[in-house]
N, C-alpha and C positions, 0 to 999 in steps of 0.2 A: 040855834045854829050849831052848837057844839054837839047836839044830839043827832045831827045829820050824819048818815053813814059815809057819805062821800067827802066829809069835811077834811079828814086827814089827807085824802088823795088830792084835794084842791090845794092844801098847804104844800104838798110835795111838788105839785105842778104849777105853783104860783109863778106868774110872769114877773120875776124880780127885775128883769131888764126894763120894765115899764115904770118902775118907781122913779119919781122925779123929785126935784128939790122942794117943791111946794108941799108934797105929801110928807116929806121928812120934816119940814118946818112945822106943819100942823101937829106932828106927833111929839115935837120937842117939849111942849108944856106937860104932856103926860109922862114923858121920861124924867122930867124935872121934879114930879110929885114925889114926896118922901116915901109914900107907901107903894109906889110902882116899881116893885122889885120882886125878885124870885121868892124871897123868904116871906114877904108880906102876902103875896098872891098865893103862896102855898098854904097859908093858914086858912084862906078862904076856899081854895080848890086847887088840887094838884094839876089839873088840866090847864087851868088858867095860868098857873105859874109857868108851865112850858110855853104857853102862848105869848106871855110877856117876853120870855127869852127869844122866841122866834121873831117877834116884832122888832126887838132891839137888834137882833142879828141882821134882819133885812135892812134896817136903817144903816147899820155899820157896813153892810155889803154895798149899799148905794154909795156911801162916802168913799169906800175903797175902789169901787168900780169907776168912779169919776176920774181917779188917777190911773188905774190900770187899763181902762178901756181904750184910751188913745194909744197906749203902748201895745195892746193886743192888735188894734187896727194897723199900727205901724209894723208889728210882727207879721201879720197876714200879708201886708203889702210887700214886706221884705221877703217873705217866703215865696210870694208870687214872682217877685223879681229874681229870687234865687233859682226858681224853676226855669224861668226864661234864660237866665245866665248859664245855668247848668246845661240846658239844651244847646245853647249857642256854643258853650265850651266843648261839649261832646262832638258837635258838628265841626268845630274848629280842630279838635284832636283828630277826627277822621280825615279832614283835609290835610292836617299836618302829617299824619301817617302816610298818606298817598304821596305828599311832597317829599317826605323823608325817604320813602322807598325809591322815588325817582332820583333823589339826591344821592342815595347809596349807589344806585346803578350808574349814575353819571360819574361818581367818584371812582368806581371800579374802571369805567372806561377811561377816565383821566389818568389813573395809575398805569393802565396798559399803554396809553398813548405816551406817557412820560418815559416808560421803559423803552418803547420803540424809539422815542426821541433820543434817549441816551445811547442806544445802540447805533443809531444813525450818526450821532455826534462822534462816537468812538470810531466808527467806520470812516467817517469824513476825516478825522484826525490821522488815522492810519494811512488813508489814501493821500492826505496832504504830505505826510512824511515820505511816502514812496515817491510822490511827485517831486518833492524837494530833492530826494536822493537821485532820482532820474535826471532832474534838471542839472544837478551838480555833476553827475556823470557825463551828460551830454556836453556840458560846458568844458569839462576836463578833456573829453575826447574830440572836441571840435577841431583840434589841430591834426587829428588822425584822418580827417575826412579826405584830404588830398591824397594821402598815402594809400588809403583804402580804395579810392577811385582808380588810381593808377594800378594798384594791385589787381583790382577786378578786371581792368582792361588787359593786364598781362595774363590773367587766368584765361580769359576768352581767347587770346592769341595762342596760349599754350594748348588749349583744347583743340584748336584748329590744326596745330602742328603735331598733335599726338600721334597720328597715323604714321607720319614720316619718321618721328623720333623712335617709335616702336620698331619700325622696319630697320633703321640704322642700328638700334640696340640688339635686335635679333641677329643681324648680320655680324655684328661684333662678336657675340657669344658663339656663333656657329663657325666662323671662318678665321678669326684673328688670333686664335689661341697659340699657334706655333711661332708667332712673330714677336719681335721686341717692341718696346714702347714707341720708338720713332716710326717704325714701319706701320704699326697699327694706326697711328695718327695720320700718316700719309694716305693710307688706304681709305680711311674714313672721310677725310677731307677731299681727296681727289676722285675717288670712285663712288662711295656710298652716297655722299652728299650730292655730288653732281648728277648721279642717276635719278635721285628724287627730284632735283630741279628740272631735269630733262623731261621727266614724266609728270611735271606740274603737281607734285605732291608737296604740300606744306611741310617744312622740316626746319628744325632749329639749326642755325649755323654754329659751328664749333661746339656741338653738344658735348657735355661732360657725361660720358656713359656711366662712370662710377656713381655719380650723384643721382643719375636717372634710374639706375637699377637697384640701388641699395641706399638706405638712409644712414645717417651718422651714428645712430645708436647701435645698429648691427655692426658697422665698421669698428666701433669702440669695443664691442664684445669680441670681435675677431682679434683685435690688438691685445686684449686681455688673455686670449687663448694662445698668443705667441706669434701672430702674423705681423710682419714688418709694416710700418706705417707709410711706406712710399707708395705712389700711385700705381706702379706696375704690380706690386704685390696685391694691392686691393683689387685690381682688374683680374689677376689670376684667381683670387678668392671668389670673385663673382662668377668666373667660368666654372669653378669647381662646384659651387652651390646652385647655380642657375641652369647649367647645361643639362640636357636630357640624356646625353651620351656619357660614357665613362671617360674622364679626362686622364691624360698621361702627364705626370709631373716630372720634369727634369729638375732635380733638386740636389745639386752638388753640396750645398751648405747645410742641408737638413732642416731648413726653416719651414718648408712646406710639410715635411714629415712631422715635425714637432707640433705644428698648428693642427694638423689632422688628428693626431693622437689626443691632444687636449680637447679638441672639438667633439670627437666621437667617444670620449671616455664615458659620458653619461649613457651612451647607447651600447655599452658592454663590448667595446672594441676588442677584437681577437687578433693578435699578431702571430703569424706563422710563416714558414718558408717551405720551399719545394723539397728540401732534403729532410724535412721533419717527417717521421714515420706516421704521424697522426694528421698529416696535412689534409688528406681528403676528408677525414672525419670532421676536422675543424671547419672545412669549407661547407660540408653538408649541413653541419649544425647551424652555421650562420645563415645559409640559404633557407633552411627549414623554419627558423625562428626569427628571421628578419634582423639578425645581428650584423654588425659591421666587421668585415675581415680585411686585414692588411697583410699583404705578402711581402716579406723582407727579401730583397734581391741582393745577392753578393756579387763580387766582381766576376766570378766564373759563370754566373747565371745571367747572361746578357739577353737571353730569349726566354719567354714564358713557355710553360709546358703546353702540350697540344690541347689538353682539357681546358686550360685557362684561355687559350685562343678561342675555343668554341664558346666558352662562357662569355667572353668579352664581345664576341661577334653575335651573341644571341639577340633575337629580335624582341625588344622590350616594348614594342608598340602595341602588341596584342594584349588580351586580358591577363590579369595577374596570375590566375591559376594556370593558364596555358603557357605563359612565359616560365613559370616555376617548373612546369612539366618538362619543357625543352631544356632548361638548365639541368634538371635532375637527369634527364637522358644523356646529356653531354658528359656528366660525371660518370654514369654507369658504363658508358661506352669505353672509357679509358681506365677502368679499374683493373 
């Protein structure tokens, strides 16, 4: 048997898993013999010595395999379970990745919604504060409703009377300059007001022309410039500033002169008189450059010069350039 060429190959390919307990038990008496060992077998034949070791190793393998084989089977079962669990784990991780991506998207949407919510809450708080302020203001002004209602009705009535009031004020400026305060009031109440009533023109009874034509701030400015505070002086100031024609001031106390000089000081007022040798030059300069010129009149000069009469009689209703030309011609004629 040992001379067979395939003997070594059969030993290498021996089905050691097929060894059972009965075979191992049958070999135990041989292993227990005192001469069944490697040294004793070597004395007889070196090949037999190796075969003894191989037989002992196979029996030892069977004994060890009885313990290890269940563990190997358990290992294989565990490896199978591990593969299944790993596959399930990978599938779960893929699902978790999808869910996580969806969660991140929803978290971003949630953050944006929370920001919008905060902005809306801030706007609502600001709006509530404005509403509270408005409610407090309305509550504080509730007592003004009656006054405002009456005032609105008065404004409507005043608008209706505006045409008649303007007509009376225009007549006052145009025709009542030469008269004193009492006669002015008489003419306004007896003639101007009654004419409007006769013509069915709405007009304010006992209208105060001074308050209708000028406001308190301008009157205060006139007072600072030297105008007296009485009503007659205020009416005269209105005629000086509102009339389209040149007013003539009868001013024995010099109050009107002082007021005009202070008023026109910012406009480069030029004071001259007829006996001044530069009178015409001053007058021409004022006319050419739009400056204010005041001619001082002495006791002997009770009448203006002929050129001044033509200047004061000049038609200023035409265009500015044509009026200036006529005034310039009036000066040149009397040079």
